[in-house]
C-alpha positions in Angstrom: -119.5 160.8 68.5 -120.8 163.5 66.0 -123.3 166.2 67.1 -125.9 164.6 64.8 -125.1 160.8 66.1 -125.6 162.5 69.8 -129.2 164.0 68.8 -130.4 160.8 67.6 -128.8 158.8 70.3 -131.8 158.5 72.5 -134.5 158.1 69.8 -136.3 154.8 69.7 -137.6 153.7 66.5 -139.9 150.3 66.1 -138.6 147.4 63.8 -141.1 145.1 62.0 -140.7 142.3 59.8 -143.1 141.0 57.2 -143.0 137.7 56.2 -145.5 137.7 53.8 -149.2 138.8 53.4 -152.7 137.0 53.2 -156.2 138.2 52.1 -159.1 136.0 53.5 -162.9 136.6 54.3 -163.0 137.8 58.2 -165.6 134.7 58.8 -162.7 132.6 57.9 -160.3 134.0 60.1 -162.8 134.1 63.0 -163.3 130.6 62.7 -159.3 129.8 63.1 -158.2 128.3 66.3 -155.0 126.9 67.6 -152.9 125.0 65.2 -154.4 126.8 62.4 -152.0 127.7 59.2 -152.4 131.1 57.1 -150.8 130.5 54.2 -148.8 133.5 52.9 -148.0 134.7 49.7 -143.8 134.3 50.2 -141.8 131.5 49.2 -139.7 129.7 51.5 -136.6 131.3 50.1 -138.2 134.7 49.7 -136.4 137.6 51.4 -138.6 139.2 54.2 -139.4 143.0 54.5 -137.5 145.2 57.3 -139.9 148.1 58.4 -138.9 150.9 60.4 -141.8 152.7 62.1 -144.2 151.1 59.6 -142.0 152.2 56.7 -140.3 149.6 54.4 -136.3 150.3 54.4 -134.5 146.8 53.7 -134.8 143.2 52.6 -133.7 140.5 55.1 -133.3 137.0 55.6 -135.0 135.2 58.7 -131.9 133.4 61.1 -132.4 131.5 64.2 -130.0 132.7 67.1 -130.3 130.3 70.0 -134.1 130.4 70.9 -134.6 133.8 68.9 -135.5 134.6 65.5 -133.7 137.1 63.9 -133.2 138.8 60.6 -129.9 139.4 58.6 -130.3 142.4 56.3 -129.5 141.1 52.8 -130.1 144.2 50.8 -129.3 148.0 51.3 -132.1 150.1 52.4 -134.1 151.1 48.9 -136.4 153.8 48.0 -138.8 151.0 45.9 -139.9 149.1 48.6 -143.6 148.5 48.7 -145.8 150.5 50.8 -147.5 148.8 53.6 
């Protein structure tokens, strides 16, 4: 292990995944109850956006692993990903 690898070994990074977005009035959001559906601007075959500390770093596809949801990176880290 290099010195650089050792320096970052204990650093935590928060990973988030954005499936899509929706814009709606707050009164509509407040009326939603259990079972309500929010329609997103993404299609079923669209890649999700992977964020590291709220910065977009890659695209990925959603996968199911046992009873968990995961993400499979489909595109390398890019500098032209959208800002959040």
